[in-house]
Residue, then its C-alpha position, 0 to 999 in steps of 0.5 A: m573365044s568365038r564372036i557373040d551373035w547379037t541378033s539371035f540365040t537358042v535355048r533348049i530344055p527336055v520336058r517329060a510331058s506330051m507334045k500336045k500338052l506342051y504345044t497347048a502350054w505355048t498357045s492357050a491363054a489359060e495354060l500360059e498363065k500356069w507357068f509364064l504369064r500373069q495374064a494372056l489375052y488373044t484376039g483372032v483375025d476377026k478381032k474377036p477374043v479367043r476363048r482362054t482354053v482355045n489354042a491361038t492360031k496364025g494371025c492372032a494378036f496377043q497381049w501378055e503381062w507378067y507378075g512384078y513387071d509393069g510392061v505389056e508385050k503385044g505381038v502377033v502369032k506368025e505361025a502355029n501348026g497345031k502340033d510342034h511349032v509356033r512363031f510369034t513376034f516378041a520384043n522387036s524380034l521373032v520367037d520360034v518354039h519347036l517341039r521334038q520328041v526324043g524318047k520319053e521327053v520332048v525337047v523344047e527349043l526356043v530361038q529368038s531371032g531378028i534382034p536389032a544390033d543397037p546397044a540397047s537391043k543387045k542389052n535388053i533383048r539379046l542378053g535380057c531375053h536370053v536370061g528370061w527365057t532360060f528361067w521360063l523354060a525351067n519353070l515350064k519343066s517344073v510345072h509340067e513335071g512336078g507341079v511346082n511353079l517357081r514364079n514370084t507372084n507377089e506384086e510387091l516384089t519386083g526385079m526378082v529372077n523369077n518375074 
């Protein structure tokens, strides 16, 4: 068996949606809340709130919250090219989302890298985020292809695979 890279991982999924829709799904607070988050807030480099329907750009700070999870993730958009790539800080690491057209589908590739190699990070970030992103990409596909949101939005139910 090959050795596990504890500092990064990659997950991919094909989605039948336009590149533009999927890019916006990753960069607009309103769109992130349709498949991923309970609440997304962005602040521009000028420290003013970014309108919910506007795509975040490089330098925007964010605050993300989920259903059934008390944690708040704060980070910064490091790159956003307006088309097929966004990079942001996440859980003491970096996440790159690349979109690539393949026939009628767009392959969404997420790479989380720079994960610290201490035991807590191996468990919570490397393993935990891998499981989490796998579900969230499946939900992205479900929402965009069939309109079915697989998330648990019942705040009384915590620790579910879908929150």
